[in-house]
C-alpha positions in Angstrom: -20.2 5.0 -75.6 -19.3 8.2 -77.3 -17.4 8.6 -80.6 -14.3 9.9 -78.7 -14.2 6.6 -76.7 -14.2 4.4 -79.8 -11.8 4.3 -82.8 -12.7 2.8 -86.1 -10.2 0.3 -87.8 -10.4 -1.0 -91.3 -10.4 -4.8 -91.1 -11.1 -7.1 -94.1 -13.5 -4.6 -95.7 -15.4 -4.0 -92.4 -15.0 -1.6 -89.6 -14.2 -2.7 -86.1 -14.8 -0.5 -83.1 -12.0 -0.3 -80.5 -12.7 0.3 -76.8 -9.5 1.7 -75.4 -10.8 3.4 -72.3 -11.9 2.2 -68.8 -15.7 1.6 -68.7 -17.6 1.2 -65.4 -20.9 -0.1 -66.8 -22.6 -3.1 -68.3 -22.3 -3.1 -72.1 -24.1 -4.8 -75.0 -21.8 -5.3 -78.0 -23.8 -5.4 -81.3 -21.1 -4.5 -83.8 -17.6 -6.0 -84.4 -15.5 -4.6 -81.5 -12.1 -5.0 -80.0 -11.5 -4.3 -76.3 -8.0 -3.1 -75.5 -9.1 -1.2 -72.4 -11.0 -2.4 -69.4 -14.7 -3.0 -68.7 -15.9 -3.2 -65.1 -19.3 -4.7 -65.6 -21.1 -7.5 -67.5 -20.9 -7.8 -71.2 -23.4 -9.3 -73.7 -22.4 -10.0 -77.2 -25.4 -10.1 -79.6 -26.5 -9.5 -83.2 -24.2 -12.2 -84.7 -21.1 -10.1 -84.1 -17.5 -10.7 -83.1 -15.9 -9.3 -79.9 -12.1 -9.6 -79.6 -10.7 -9.1 -76.0 -7.1 -8.0 -75.7 -7.8 -6.0 -72.5 -9.6 -6.9 -69.3 -13.2 -7.5 -68.3 -14.1 -7.6 -64.6 -17.6 -9.0 -64.9 -19.5 -11.8 -66.7 -19.5 -12.4 -70.4 -22.6 -13.7 -72.2 -22.3 -14.8 -75.8 -25.6 -15.0 -77.6 -26.4 -17.5 -80.4 -24.7 -16.6 -83.6 -22.1 -14.3 -81.9 -18.4 -15.0 -81.2 -15.9 -14.0 -78.5 -12.2 -14.3 -78.8 -10.2 -13.8 -75.6 -6.7 -13.1 -77.0 -3.5 -14.3 -75.3 -3.2 -10.9 -73.6 -7.0 -10.9 -72.7 -8.2 -11.4 -69.2 -11.8 -12.2 -68.0 -12.4 -12.1 -64.3 -15.9 -13.5 -64.3 -18.0 -16.3 -65.7 -18.7 -17.1 -69.4 -22.2 -18.1 -70.5 -21.8 -19.2 -74.1 -24.6 -19.9 -76.6 -22.5 -18.8 -79.6 -18.8 -19.5 -80.1 -15.9 -18.7 -77.7 -12.2 -19.0 -78.3 -10.0 -18.7 -75.2 -6.3 -18.0 -75.6 -5.8 -15.8 -72.6 -6.9 -16.0 -68.9 -10.4 -16.7 -67.5 -10.9 -16.6 -63.8 -14.5 -18.0 -63.6 -16.8 -20.7 -64.6 -17.7 -21.8 -68.2 -21.3 -22.5 -68.9 -23.8 -22.8 -71.8 -23.0 -24.8 -74.9 -19.6 -26.1 -73.7 -19.0 -27.8 -77.0 -18.8 -24.3 -78.5 -16.0 -23.2 -76.3 -12.4 -23.7 -77.6 -9.6 -23.6 -75.0 -6.1 -23.2 -76.4 -3.3 -25.2 -74.8 -1.7 -21.9 -73.7 -4.9 -20.5 -72.1 -5.3 -20.3 -68.3 -8.7 -21.2 -66.8 -8.9 -20.5 -63.0 -12.2 -21.9 -61.7 -13.4 -20.4 -58.4 
């Protein structure tokens, strides 16, 4: 990811990267990041960080211990979730939920489509 592909935002005294483009690769997220674009590939969230999804992921999402994913009401995941950290789902997930299922919050307005 190059600097021109990310934008820094001031948020509660920390900086959050924003991925606004279309990425066709597997990504490892290690700093607070917001996805408003699209990722075509698998995503791993690590390093005790937060990943906010308002865009689309076409691939699997792995949340490592200590990390957190938030799938916003506009967010779409077309793939499976493997959660060992925390996951909040307000948007759409077309895939299976696995891992520490007690650590996955599903909002009443969320849409889960199991294959």
